[in-house]
C-alpha positions as CSV (number, residue, x, y, z in Angstrom):
1,M,114.7,96.5,107.4
2,F,114.2,100.2,108.1
3,P,114.4,101.3,104.3
4,V,111.9,98.5,103.5
5,I,109.5,99.8,106.1
6,I,109.8,103.3,104.7
7,I,109.2,102.1,101.1
8,V,106.2,100.0,102.2
9,L,104.7,103.0,104.1
10,I,105.1,105.2,101.1
11,I,103.4,102.6,98.8
12,L,100.6,102.2,101.4
13,G,100.2,106.0,101.6
14,I,99.8,106.2,97.8
15,E,97.3,103.3,97.8
16,F,95.5,105.0,100.7
17,I,95.2,108.4,99.0
18,T,94.1,106.7,95.7
19,G,91.5,104.6,97.4
20,I,90.1,107.4,99.5
21,I,89.8,109.6,96.4
22,A,88.3,106.9,94.2
23,N,85.8,105.6,96.8
24,G,85.0,109.1,98.0
25,L,84.2,110.1,94.5
26,M,81.7,107.2,94.1
27,I,80.1,108.0,97.4
28,I,79.7,111.7,96.6
29,V,78.5,111.2,93.1
30,N,75.9,108.6,94.0
31,F,74.8,110.4,97.2
32,S,74.4,113.6,95.2
33,E,72.2,111.8,92.6
34,W,70.1,110.4,95.4
35,I,69.6,113.9,96.8
36,R,68.5,115.2,93.4
37,N,66.3,112.2,92.3
38,R,65.5,110.6,95.7
39,E,66.3,107.2,94.1
40,L,69.3,105.2,92.9
41,T,69.6,102.2,90.6
42,C,70.2,98.8,92.3
43,C,73.7,98.8,90.8
44,D,74.5,102.3,92.2
45,I,73.2,101.2,95.7
46,I,75.6,98.2,95.7
47,L,78.4,100.4,94.5
48,T,77.7,103.0,97.2
49,N,77.7,100.5,100.0
50,L,80.9,98.8,98.6
51,S,82.6,102.2,98.4
52,I,81.7,103.1,101.9
53,S,83.0,99.8,103.2
54,R,86.2,100.2,101.2
55,F,86.6,103.8,102.4
56,F,86.7,102.7,106.1
57,L,88.7,99.5,105.2
58,Q,91.5,101.7,103.7
59,C,91.5,103.9,106.8
60,T,91.7,100.8,109.1
61,I,94.5,99.2,107.1
62,I,96.7,102.4,107.3
63,I,95.9,102.8,111.0
64,N,96.8,99.2,111.8
65,N,100.1,99.5,109.9
66,I,101.0,102.7,111.7
67,L,100.2,101.1,115.1
68,F,102.2,98.0,114.1
69,Q,105.3,100.2,113.7
70,L,105.0,101.9,117.2
71,P,107.4,100.8,119.9
72,E,106.5,97.7,121.8
73,G,105.7,97.6,125.5
74,I,103.3,100.6,125.4
75,D,100.0,99.5,126.8
76,E,98.0,102.4,125.1
77,W,99.0,101.2,121.6
78,C,98.1,97.6,122.5
79,A,94.7,98.7,123.7
80,M,94.2,100.7,120.5
81,L,95.3,97.8,118.2
82,R,92.9,95.2,119.5
83,P,89.6,97.0,118.6
84,S,91.2,98.3,115.4
85,T,92.0,94.7,114.4
86,A,88.5,93.6,115.2
87,F,87.0,96.4,113.2
88,W,89.4,95.6,110.3
89,M,88.2,91.9,110.3
90,F,84.6,93.0,110.2
91,L,85.2,95.4,107.3
92,N,87.2,92.6,105.5
93,T,84.2,90.3,105.7
94,L,81.7,93.0,104.7
95,N,83.8,94.0,101.8
96,L,84.1,90.5,100.5
97,W,80.3,90.1,100.7
98,F,79.5,93.4,99.0
99,A,82.0,92.6,96.2
100,T,80.4,89.2,95.8
101,L,76.9,90.7,95.7
102,L,78.1,93.0,93.0
103,S,79.4,90.1,91.0
104,V,76.2,88.1,91.5
105,F,74.1,91.1,90.4
106,Y,76.1,91.5,87.2
107,C,75.9,87.8,86.5
108,V,72.1,87.6,87.0
109,K,71.4,90.8,85.0
110,I,73.8,90.2,82.1
111,A,74.3,86.5,81.7
112,N,71.8,84.3,79.7
113,F,71.0,80.9,81.1
114,S,67.7,78.9,80.8
115,Q,67.7,77.3,84.3
116,P,64.5,78.1,86.2
117,L,66.3,79.3,89.3
118,F,68.4,81.7,87.2
119,L,65.4,83.1,85.4
120,W,63.6,83.5,88.8
121,L,66.6,85.5,90.1
122,K,66.8,87.6,87.0
123,Q,63.2,88.8,87.6
124,R,63.5,89.4,91.3
125,I,67.2,90.4,92.0
126,S,66.5,94.1,91.8
127,G,63.9,93.9,94.6
128,L,66.1,91.7,96.7
129,V,69.1,94.1,96.7
130,P,68.2,95.9,100.0
131,Q,67.6,92.6,101.8
132,L,70.9,91.1,100.4
133,L,72.8,94.2,101.5
134,M,71.3,93.9,105.0
135,G,71.9,90.2,105.1
136,S,75.6,90.7,104.1
137,F,76.0,93.2,106.9
138,L,74.4,90.9,109.5
139,V,76.4,87.9,108.3
140,S,79.6,89.9,108.4
141,L,78.8,91.1,111.9
142,V,78.0,87.6,113.2
143,T,81.2,86.2,111.5
144,C,83.3,88.9,113.1
145,F,82.4,87.8,116.6
146,P,84.3,84.4,116.4
147,S,87.3,86.2,115.0
148,I,87.3,88.7,117.9
149,N,87.1,85.8,120.4
150,A,90.1,84.1,118.7
151,I,92.2,87.2,118.8
152,E,91.2,88.4,122.3
153,S,91.9,85.1,124.1
154,K,95.4,85.1,122.6
155,Y,95.9,88.7,123.5
156,I,95.0,88.1,127.1
157,D,97.4,85.2,127.3
158,H,100.1,87.3,125.9
159,S,99.4,90.1,128.4
160,M,99.7,87.5,131.2
161,N,103.1,86.5,129.9
162,N,104.2,90.1,130.0
163,L,103.4,90.2,133.8
164,S,105.7,87.3,134.3
165,G,108.6,89.2,132.7
166,N,108.3,88.1,129.1
167,T,108.0,91.4,127.1
168,T,108.5,90.3,123.6
169,Q,106.1,91.5,120.9
170,E,103.3,92.6,123.3
171,C,101.3,94.5,120.7
172,Q,101.1,91.7,118.1
173,H,97.8,89.9,118.2
174,K,98.0,86.2,117.5
175,F,95.1,84.0,116.2
176,D,94.3,80.7,118.0
177,L,94.3,78.5,114.9
178,S,92.9,75.5,116.9
179,S,90.0,77.5,118.2
180,G,86.5,76.5,116.9
181,F,85.8,80.3,116.7
182,F,88.6,80.7,114.3
183,I,87.4,77.8,112.1
184,L,83.9,79.2,112.0
185,S,85.2,82.7,111.1
186,M,87.3,81.1,108.2
187,L,84.1,79.6,106.8
188,G,82.6,83.1,106.9
189,Y,85.5,84.3,104.7
190,C,85.5,81.4,102.3
191,T,81.8,81.4,101.6
192,P,81.6,84.8,99.7
193,F,84.8,83.9,97.9
194,I,83.3,80.6,96.5
195,I,80.1,82.4,95.5
196,F,82.2,85.2,93.8
197,I,84.2,82.7,91.8
198,I,81.1,80.8,90.6
199,S,79.2,83.9,89.6
200,S,82.2,85.4,87.8
201,M,82.9,82.3,85.8
202,L,79.3,82.0,84.8
203,L,79.2,85.6,83.6
204,I,82.5,85.3,81.7
205,T,81.2,82.0,80.0
206,S,78.0,83.7,79.0
207,L,79.7,86.8,77.6
208,W,82.2,84.7,75.7
209,K,79.5,82.5,74.1
210,H,77.5,85.6,73.2
211,S,80.6,87.2,71.6
212,K,81.2,84.1,69.5
213,R,77.6,84.1,68.3
214,M,77.9,87.8,67.4
215,E,81.0,87.2,65.3
216,K,78.9,85.0,63.0
217,T,76.3,87.6,62.4
218,T,76.4,90.2,59.6
219,S,74.8,93.0,61.7
220,S,76.5,96.5,61.4
221,S,76.5,96.7,65.2
222,R,78.4,93.4,65.6
223,D,81.8,95.0,66.2
224,T,80.5,97.5,68.8
225,I,78.7,94.8,70.8
226,T,81.7,92.4,70.5
227,E,84.1,95.1,71.7
228,A,81.8,95.9,74.6
229,H,81.7,92.2,75.6
230,V,85.5,92.0,75.4
231,R,85.9,95.0,77.6
232,A,83.5,93.5,80.1
233,I,85.4,90.3,80.1
234,K,88.7,92.1,80.6
235,G,87.2,94.1,83.5
236,L,85.9,90.9,85.1
237,I,89.2,89.2,84.8
238,T,90.9,92.2,86.5
239,F,88.2,92.1,89.2
240,I,88.9,88.4,89.8
241,F,92.7,89.1,89.9
242,F,92.3,91.8,92.6
243,Y,89.7,89.7,94.5
244,I,91.8,86.5,94.6
245,S,95.0,88.4,95.4
246,Y,93.3,90.1,98.3
247,F,91.7,86.9,99.6
248,V,95.1,85.0,99.4
249,A,96.9,87.8,101.3
250,L,94.1,87.9,103.9
251,L,94.4,84.1,104.4
252,M,98.2,84.3,104.7
253,F,97.8,87.0,107.4
254,L,95.1,85.1,109.3
255,L,96.8,81.7,109.1
256,Q,100.0,83.3,110.3
257,L,101.9,81.9,107.3
258,S,103.9,85.1,106.8
259,T,107.1,86.3,108.2
260,I,107.7,89.9,109.3
261,S,109.1,90.7,105.9
262,S,106.3,89.1,103.9
263,Y,103.8,90.8,106.2
264,Y,104.6,94.1,104.4
265,L,104.0,92.5,101.1
266,W,100.6,91.2,102.1
267,S,99.7,94.6,103.5
268,V,100.5,96.2,100.1
269,I,98.4,93.6,98.3
270,M,95.4,94.0,100.6
271,S,95.5,97.8,100.3
272,A,95.8,97.6,96.5
273,Y,92.5,95.8,96.1
274,P,90.1,98.4,97.5
275,S,91.9,101.2,95.6
276,G,92.8,99.5,92.3
277,H,89.4,97.9,91.7
278,S,87.6,101.1,92.6
279,I,89.5,102.9,89.8
280,I,88.4,100.1,87.4
281,L,84.8,100.6,88.5
282,I,85.1,104.3,87.8
283,L,86.6,103.8,84.3
284,D,83.8,101.3,83.4
285,N,81.0,103.6,84.5
286,L,80.3,106.5,82.2
287,K,78.7,108.7,84.9
288,L,81.6,108.2,87.3
289,K,84.2,108.5,84.6
290,R,82.8,111.8,83.4
291,V,82.9,113.3,86.9
292,A,86.4,112.0,87.4
293,V,87.6,113.6,84.2
294,R,86.1,116.9,85.2
295,A,87.6,116.7,88.6
296,L,91.1,115.9,87.2
297,H,90.7,118.8,84.7
298,Y,89.7,121.2,87.5
299,A,92.6,120.0,89.7
300,G,95.1,120.4,86.9
301,C,93.9,123.9,86.2
302,R,94.2,124.9,89.8
303,L,97.7,123.4,90.0
304,R,98.8,125.3,86.9
305,D,97.4,128.5,88.4
306,A,99.2,127.9,91.7
307,V,102.5,127.2,89.9
308,S,102.2,130.3,87.7
């Protein structure tokens, strides 16, 4: 088991460094643009908030995994793990909502449907972005409280068992699956997931239909537009893959359907989502991609100078 733990920690470390760099890059670039121009596009505002939440989520995941490996029976570590787990659950919910909001924004802005509600959203979605971000934050905060109650009650019971002489797995927080608080918190996780799937499917359907229509035209720009739509569809499919993988791993962890061995697998998958998808967002954004290329070129030059 020890070699597996070492390998997992190395993978988590790589994902952590990649996620910190990728999300930090998006935060710095968008924040610098805001300082220069005193404004950001709605898409950049969503990306900045998503990057900030993922930045702290990556830090919390690596901290929780380090605390999980510490020796059992140390009250200080147990006391640290409980608030860290609560903060991790809040960031999970917030990250799911921000990613869902990004998917909904892309869907409303890019897709073409004739339904009145969709047309109304297309005209007003930009002005609703600040309210939607604040709403996502508040909903995540409210959803987090039931999760904390479900964890904390189990933790107190476990501590009482320790006083009676049972000292097994003191620092592992269990979820009371029969608790109404836990069921309410699960609804908070599932709601953004359902909205995300619906908006993503609508956007892919719209892009696919538009690509098929463009193939029948004789315009000289047909190939360029079709290729752009195909790239967008591929990016969306990758986004959906990361999102679903992260959501399934999160459910496995919360529902306690994982063993100690599979826990490490779910940790790797959950850590891969905020880092892997952030890289995809950078590659799909010309401004961020240009800055990333310059940064890599600069880092490569400095590395060659240091070696020589």
